[in-house]
N, C-alpha and C positions, 0 to 999 in steps of 0.2 A: 495499408497493410498492417501497420502497427496496431490498429484498433481491432483488427480481426483476429489477433493472436490471443491465446488463452494466457492466464496469469503465469503459468509454469513456462510457457514458451518465451514470454516477455522477459521473465527473470533470467532465463538461460541466455537470451540475446544480450541482456545488460551485463551479465557476468563475462561473456565472451568479449564484449567491446571493452570493458574495463581491463580484462586480462591482456587483450591485444595492445591497448594503449600502453599498459605497463611494460610489456615486453619490448615494444618498439622504443619507448623511452629509455629503458635500461640499455638496450644495444646502442642507441645513439650516445648515451652518456659514456658508455665504455669505449666507443670509438673516439669521441672527443678527448677523454682523459688519456687515452693511449696516444693519440696524435699529439697532444700538448706535452706529455712527458717525453716523448721521442724528440720533439723539436727543442723544447726548453728543458735541459736537464738541470738538476739542482733544485734549490729552494724556490726560485721563481717558477719553475715548471709545476712543482707541488702546489703553490698557492694558485696558479692559474687553473690547474686541474680541479682543486676544491671549489673554486669560484664557478667553474664550468658545471661541475656536478650539482652545486646549489641551484644554478639557473635551470638545469635540466629538471630537477625535482619540482621546481616551481612551475615549469611549463607542462610537465606531466599532470600535475594537480589541476592546472587550467583546462587541459584537454579533457580530463575526467568530468570537470564541472560543465563543460560545453556539451558533452555527450549526454549528461544527465538532463540538461535543459532541453536538448533536441529530442530526446526520447524519455519523456516523463514517465515514471512509474506510478501506475494506478494503485499498486499494492500499498504504497507508502502513505497514501492520502487518508485522512482521518474521515470516519463515517459518523455522521450525526443522527441521533435518535432522542426524541423527547418522550418520556413516559409520564402521563398525567393521571394521578389516582383521583377518582371520584367516589362517591359514597357507594354505588352498586356497580361500578364499571371502571375500567382502565382504558385510556386512550393513548395510543402509540402514534406518534408522527415522526416519520423517517425520510431521508432522502434515499431514493432507490433509482438506479438507472433503469431506463425503459428499453423497449417500447412496452406500452401497456399490455400487449398480449403475452409478454414474457413474465410479468409481475404475477407471483403466486404467493399466498400466504397460507401456512399450515400450522396447526397446533398438535403437538405431540406430548402428552403428559403435561409437564411444567415447562415446556420449551416452545417458543414461537419461532417458526422458521420463515425467513423472508427471502425469496428468490427474485432476481431481476435480470436485466440484460447483462451481456459481457461476463457471464458465468458468476454473477454477483449472488452470494449466499451469506446470510447473517442469521445467527440464532440468539434469541433473547430469553432469559429465564423470566417467567411471568407468574410462577406458583402453580399449584395443582388444580385449584377450584376455579377454572375459567373456561369460557367458550367464546368463539368468534361470533359476534352479532353481525357486523358488516365491516367492509373495507372499501376505500375508494382510492384511486390513483389519479393525480392531475398534475401536469408539468413537473414530473420528477419527484413529487411529494406523495407518500403513501400514508393514508390515515387509516388506522385500525381501531375498532372499538371491541373490547373483550368484556363480556359480562361475567361478574362474580357470581358463582353458583352459591345457593344458600348453604350455610354452615350450620350444623346442629349445635345445640348448646353445649358448652364445655369444650368445643374444639377451637383451636386458634386459627386465624387466617394465615395460610402459608406464605403469604406475600407481605 
């Protein structure tokens, strides 16, 4: 179920879980502190209440850490992309989630758009004088070759 959710839905679920853990932790802390101060009045009660509060803060942080490990966020993962300049072409090698039928590459002006599975979309600036010669996808790795168009004398390469 987790993998079928979109980025926005996953983020909303993560926020809801974090909020729920925080609220439950705070209610539990309030209950413990109230119970301790009722039972032990005076300085010892305050010290025990502060100690209980510190322990509850620790356990709330641990609970959040466990939920992050249980429901890892795809949003926070780094995306890798290598851009290799050659004399008359540019090669881009990138990790893109599949399946192969969902991987699409488009060039719009000076931007290369890469689409993949799980609503994956990345845009790379490549300069204006380019066109896609070919691309291939194998085992999660996308290889794209862009050909530089000829530039007239006096113009600078925009890339």
